[in-house]
C-alpha positions, -999 to +999 in steps of 0.1 A: +000+000+000+028+024+008+044+016-025+013+024-045+005+055-025+041+067-029+041+061-066+007+079-069+021+109-051+053+111-071+039+104-106+004+118-101-013+099-130-044+114-146-071+088-141-091+101-170-063+097-196-062+059-198-076+027-183-041+019-170-039+052-151-074+046-137-065+011-125-032+024-110-051+052-092-076+028-078-050+001-067-049+012-030-085+002-027-074-035-028-049-029+001-076-012+021-100-040+015-074-066+027-067-045+058-105-044+066-108-081+060-079-089+082-093-067+110-126-085+108-109-118+111-089-107+141-119-095+160-139-126+152-112-150+163-104-132+196-117-140+230-136-114+252-105-098+266-087-095+233-119-082+216-122-055+243-086-044+238-091-044+200-123-024+202-108+001+227-078+007+204-103+013+175-122+038+197-090+057+204-080+057+167-115+069+158-111+099+182-078+107+166-093+104+131-122+127+140-098+154+154-076+150+123-106+154+100-117+185+119-082+200+115-082+191+078-116+207+073-102+240+088-071+238+066-092+232+035-116+260+044-086+283+046-073+269+013-040+257+029-023+226+015-034+199-009-066+180+000-054+147-014-023+147+007-042+158+038-066+129+033-038+105+031-021+119+062-054+117+080-057+080+072-021+074+082-027+092+115-057+070+122-038+037+115-008+048+136-031+058+165-048+024+162-016+004+162+000+025+189-031+023+212-033-014+205+003-019+216-001+001+248-034-015+257-021-050+251+010-042+273-013-029+301-037-058+300-010-085+303 
């Protein structure tokens, strides 16, 4: 996912110019779907304690994501920065908050 996102930022293909560029532009959707599928599997296979830790980490990440979206909204309203990069940074912040909160919560619960 990082490779496709990085290549999209560097090359910036025009999705309307060809089918190849459109496919390339939409390629991160596959990685996002795999991430969601993996998370659903993790939650389904976990016991009650692990599920509580997972869902608590998701709640923390959701709060970080909402705050980041509010900040991005203000920046876009002031016409500061590139909306595409801000959206990607918001996603990255949410995932990092989720992984970090999960690591901390797992360490505390053991």
